C-alpha positions as CSV (number, residue, x, y, z in Angstrom):
1,M,-1.8,-54.4,-32.5
2,R,-3.5,-51.5,-30.7
3,F,-1.4,-49.1,-28.6
4,T,-2.9,-48.2,-25.2
5,H,-1.8,-45.1,-23.4
6,P,-0.5,-45.6,-19.8
7,C,-3.4,-43.6,-18.5
8,N,-5.9,-45.9,-20.1
9,V,-4.5,-49.1,-18.5
10,P,-6.9,-50.5,-15.9
11,R,-5.5,-50.4,-12.3
12,T,-5.3,-53.4,-10.1
13,K,-6.1,-53.5,-6.4
14,S,-2.4,-53.4,-5.6
15,D,-2.0,-49.8,-6.9
16,N,-1.7,-47.3,-4.1
17,A,-3.1,-44.4,-6.0
18,P,-6.8,-43.5,-5.2
19,E,-9.2,-43.9,-8.1
20,I,-10.5,-40.9,-9.8
21,G,-13.8,-39.7,-8.4
22,V,-13.5,-41.7,-5.2
23,A,-13.3,-39.6,-2.1
24,N,-10.3,-39.9,0.1
25,S,-10.9,-41.8,3.3
26,R,-9.3,-39.2,5.5
27,K,-11.4,-36.2,6.4
28,S,-9.9,-32.8,5.5
29,K,-9.1,-30.6,8.5
30,P,-11.0,-27.3,8.7
31,M,-9.2,-24.1,7.8
32,Y,-10.0,-22.6,11.1
33,E,-10.0,-23.9,14.6
34,N,-13.6,-23.7,15.8
35,R,-15.9,-24.7,12.9
36,N,-18.9,-24.7,15.2
37,A,-18.4,-21.1,16.5
38,N,-21.5,-19.0,16.9
39,P,-21.4,-16.3,14.2
40,A,-23.1,-13.8,16.5
41,V,-20.4,-14.2,19.2
42,T,-17.7,-14.0,16.6
43,A,-19.2,-10.8,15.1
44,A,-19.5,-9.3,18.7
45,K,-15.7,-9.9,19.1
46,I,-14.7,-8.5,15.7
47,K,-16.9,-5.3,15.7
48,P,-15.0,-3.5,18.4
49,A,-11.7,-4.3,16.7
50,I,-13.0,-2.9,13.4
51,H,-14.3,0.2,15.1
52,A,-10.9,0.8,16.8
53,F,-9.1,0.3,13.5
54,N,-11.3,2.8,11.7
55,S,-11.3,5.4,14.4
56,A,-7.5,5.3,14.8
57,G,-7.0,7.4,11.6
58,I,-4.9,4.8,9.9
59,G,-2.7,6.6,7.3
60,T,-2.2,9.8,9.4
61,A,-0.3,8.1,12.2
62,V,1.6,4.9,12.2
63,A,2.4,3.0,15.4
64,S,6.0,2.2,16.1
65,E,6.2,-1.5,17.2
66,D,9.5,-1.3,19.1
67,A,9.0,2.0,21.0
68,G,5.2,2.0,21.4
69,V,5.1,5.6,20.2
70,A,2.9,6.9,17.4
71,R,4.7,8.9,14.6
72,V,3.2,11.0,11.9
73,A,3.2,9.6,8.3
74,P,5.9,11.1,6.1
75,P,5.1,13.7,3.5
76,L,4.8,12.4,-0.1
77,F,5.6,13.7,-3.6
78,K,2.9,12.6,-6.1
79,Q,3.7,12.8,-9.8
80,Y,0.8,12.5,-12.3
81,R,-0.4,13.4,-15.8
82,E,-3.4,15.6,-16.3
83,K,-5.9,15.4,-19.2
84,D,-4.1,18.3,-21.0
85,G,-1.2,15.8,-21.5
86,R,1.2,17.7,-19.2
87,F,3.0,16.2,-16.2
88,Y,2.6,17.7,-12.7
89,F,3.7,17.0,-9.2
90,K,2.6,18.0,-5.7
91,L,4.0,17.6,-2.2
92,T,1.5,16.6,0.4
93,A,2.0,16.4,4.2
94,G,1.2,13.1,6.0
95,D,-2.3,14.3,6.8
96,G,-3.0,15.1,3.1
97,T,-2.5,18.9,3.3
98,L,-1.1,20.3,0.0
99,L,2.3,22.0,0.5
100,I,3.6,22.4,-3.1
101,Q,1.8,22.4,-6.5
102,S,3.8,22.4,-9.7
103,E,3.1,23.9,-13.1
104,G,2.8,21.6,-16.1
105,F,5.9,19.9,-17.6
106,D,6.3,18.4,-21.1
107,S,8.0,15.2,-19.8
108,P,7.9,13.3,-16.5
109,R,11.7,13.4,-16.5
110,D,11.6,17.3,-16.2
111,A,9.2,17.0,-13.3
112,G,11.3,14.4,-11.6
113,Q,14.4,16.4,-11.9
114,L,12.8,19.4,-10.2
115,I,11.5,17.1,-7.4
116,A,15.1,16.0,-6.8
117,V,16.2,19.6,-6.6
118,I,13.3,20.6,-4.2
119,K,14.1,17.6,-1.9
120,Q,17.6,19.1,-1.3
121,A,16.3,22.5,-0.3
122,E,17.2,23.6,3.2
123,Q,16.4,27.3,3.0
124,G,13.4,29.3,2.0
125,D,15.1,31.1,-0.9
126,Q,15.7,27.8,-2.6
127,L,11.9,27.3,-2.8
128,Q,11.4,30.4,-5.0
129,S,10.6,29.4,-8.6
130,E,8.0,30.0,-11.3
131,L,7.8,26.3,-12.0
132,F,5.8,25.6,-8.7
133,K,4.0,27.4,-6.1
134,L,3.9,27.0,-2.3
135,D,0.5,26.3,-0.8
136,A,1.7,26.4,2.8
137,E,4.1,28.4,4.9
138,V,7.8,28.1,4.0
139,D,8.7,26.7,7.4
140,A,6.1,23.9,7.1
141,V,7.4,23.0,3.6
142,L,11.0,23.0,4.9
143,A,10.1,20.8,7.8
144,A,8.3,18.4,5.5
145,L,11.4,18.3,3.2
146,A,13.6,17.6,6.2
147,M,11.4,14.7,7.2
148,L,11.7,13.3,3.7
149,R,15.4,13.5,3.8
150,E,15.6,11.7,7.1
151,A,13.3,8.9,5.9
């Protein structure tokens, strides 16, 4: 006696499953509403929106949805490894201006610990160290650190 796998059993007309390779009788719905839209008209509507998006300076200002007021992007600490194998960090303002640049550290943990100390600085004398240098005015760096603490 030969065993036949259930997949190899011929189907009868009473089976509800569609046969393999036979197209479904229902037409599939389009993924978008107007499948016959004129591409030139669609492009004419999209181009002004793209231009507005690009000219808005996305990344330097973020629109607040609830208040309708634009706010400046927060400053950002960036920690990275250079080709010399040492770990560095820098603090940049929301517009990309460099505020603090560190010297090299042997481990990322050392750099991270100093970042944590710098984040808590509230006075200019707390920003005096041989492990990093200020590339901006002390008041600008303190304002950026205050903004980081608030966020």
